N, C-alpha and C positions, 0 to 999 in steps of 0.2 A: 622525470617530468621537471622541468625548471620554473615552472609556473610560480608566482608568488600573489600573496594576498591583496598586494600593491595593484594588482592589474584589473579588479574589479571595483568601478566606481561606486555601485550601490550594491549591498550585500543581499543576498537572499537569505533569509531567516530560516534558521534549523530549529526544529521543536525538540520539548522533552516531552515523551511519554513514557509513564512509569510500566504499563505492560511490555514494551519494546525494547527497554533499555537493554543495554549490556553492561552498562555501568552508569549511576547517576550523575558522573562528572562529565560525560559526553554526550551532548545532544544529537541523537542518530535517528531523527525521524524528519520529514519534510511534508508540509501542507499546502494545500490551497483551499478556497472557501468552498462549502460543498452546495451542491444544487444545480439544477439545469439554468438558472439565470447566471452562475459563477462558472464552475468547471466541471461538472457533471452532466454530460449530454445524454448519458445511459441511465440517468436516474428512474426508478420506479416508484409509482406512489407506495409501494410498500417500504422502499428504503427511506423514502423522503418522512415517513410517518414515523420511522423508528431511529433515524439517524443521530446516534450518540454525538458524533462531532458537531452536527448543526446545532445540536441544544448547548453544546459548550461555546459555540460562537454566539449565540444569544446570551446567554449568561454572562460572557466575559469580553466585553467590546475589544478590549486590547489585544485579545487573541485574534478576532476578526479582522482587526485592522492589520496586524501583521500578517495574515495569510493572504487578505486583500492585495498588501503591498507585494506581495509575493507573485501574484497573479497580474497585477498591473504590470510590473516590471517585465515579465515574460511576455505577456501580450504586445509589447512594445518592441521587442526584438523580433528578428529573422532567424531562420534555424540555428545560423552560426553564433548570433547572439546568443540565443538561450543555451545552445551546447556550451559557450564560453562561462556564463554564468553558473550552470549547473556544476561546469567541470570546478570552477574556483570552490564554490560552496564543499564538494565531495572532496577535495585537495583540502581544504579546510580541516573537514572531519577527519581524514583519514590522518592528517598530520597530528591532531589531538590524540588519536587512538595511539601512536607511535609513541608520542611522550607521555602519556600514562599507561600505557603496556595494556590497552583496552583491546577487546575482541571487534573486529571489525565487521558488524553488521547493520545494515541500513534500511530502514523501512520508508519505501516510497509512499507517501500519501496516507497517511494515520487520518487525514482529511483531503478530500477533494478527489480530483481524477484526472484523467488525461484529457485537455479540452480541445486538442486538437493534432491531428497527424504529425504536424511540423513539431511540437512539444514531445510528443512520442519518440520520433526521430533523435531529437537531440538528447533526451534520456539514454535511449539505445547506445548513441555515440559515447556520451560517457561512461555507461555502464562497462562498455568493452575495453575502456582506458583503465579501469580500476580492477582489473581481474581477481586481486587479493581481497576484495570486499565483497561481502554477500550481501545481495537485495533482494527483497521481496515486496511484492506490492498485490494488492486485490482491485480488480477494475471491473466496471461495466459499461466500460467504451469497447462494447463488441457487437453493437447493435447497427443494422444498416444504417448508413451516412455517418458513423461514428466508431468504426471499427479498426483499432490499432494493433489488434494481437498479432498481424501479420510482421508488424514492424518491431516488434518486441519479444516475440517466442523465439525459443531455441539459443538463447545468450547463456552459455554456462553457467554464470553466476548470477543470474537473475530468476527467481522463482515467481510464476505468473498464475494467478489464481481469479477466475471469473466468478465474481460477485454474483450468485444466481438465486433466483427466487422464481414464484412460479408464474410471474409475468413475463420475464425474459429467457424461461427455461428451453424454448424452442430454439431460441437463437444461439444460446450456449452449446446445444448438442452439435449443431452444424460446425462450429468453433472446435468443439475438443474433437471432432472426428478429423478433422483436419489438422489440428496440433497436439499430438499424442502428449507432447510434454508440459501442457498446460493442463490444470488441475480445476475443479469446481470448489467454490467455498458458499454451501447452500444456506440461505438464512430463511426460517420459517418462524412461526410462534412457538414452536417446541421443538426439541432433538429430533421427535419421534414423527413429526410433520416433515422434518425435512429428510429423513434417512429415503422415503421413496423417490423423492427427487435424485438423490445421489445415486441410487440404484437404476434407476432409469438411464442416467447418464454415463455410470461408468461400471455397472455392476458390482458395486459395493455400496454399503450404507454411508460410508465415511465416519472419521472418526471426530467425537465429539470434542470441542475444543474444552482442554483440560482446566483451563481458568475458570471458564463459566459454569463447569460443573464441581467446582471446588475441588479438583483432584491434585490441583498445584497451587500456590498464592499468586496472588498478583504481583509481589516483588518477594522474591526469598532474601535469607537471612544474609545470603552474600550481596546482595543489592542487585540481583539480576532481575528482570522482567521476565513475566511468565512466557511470553513468545519467544525469546531466547532461551530461555529455561527448557523448554518443550521441544523446540527443534523444527516441529513437524512443519509449519508454513515457511520461516525462512529456508529451510532446506529444500521445501517443495517435495515432500514424502510421500502425502497422501492428500486425497479428498477430506474435505473438513465439513463441517457443520456447526451451526450457530442457531441460539434460540433467543428470540425477541422479548420475552415473557420469563421472567425469574420462576414461575411455577413448572415451566417447560423444561427448565434445564437438570435435567437427572440422569 
């Protein structure tokens, strides 16, 4: 690829997220503002009530400003324009990884979600262009009227997780039946409450997020975040479960 950073008039902003970092020197996550008013057409009342990313936006106005800048830029573009903007951002990420010898793992949407089918197509285009990068994403954009899964499923270097709770479980079942390479990431108040949903969807209770149950640190002594150190979600290895209450993370 001969693209240079000079071809993008307004950069999209990549974020740092300690939990997903492969190396603190390289920002390897991308976000948009959360909520149905912004980028999350499939948001449920459950996720709205516990959204950690949304809380960060409210606490740090500069974070919201950068994320909203990403959203405004993307919404101003057609599919080709969005593809080019994302391409340049990912190219910059890959170049930094090559320069610093960092593993190429990229979290799509540490905050926010796929806000349109055109935007999902743009991401699919770019992910296919960078087969050397491992991408992973959790999405609630799989409900009627906002289903992007057919556009992003089956890409070898992208692990797709449906963010499932009791409110969208029925829709998730239909998607998982059609796309066997897609996996559920179930959220409930406790790990025990999340397990039956995964069992109904996949026949398995799903792995407990090891960082939440304190099986591994948020960042290890080598500066690698829990998600990359664990590898379950980035590599799409298994159904996963999360608990929103600390008392339920056992």
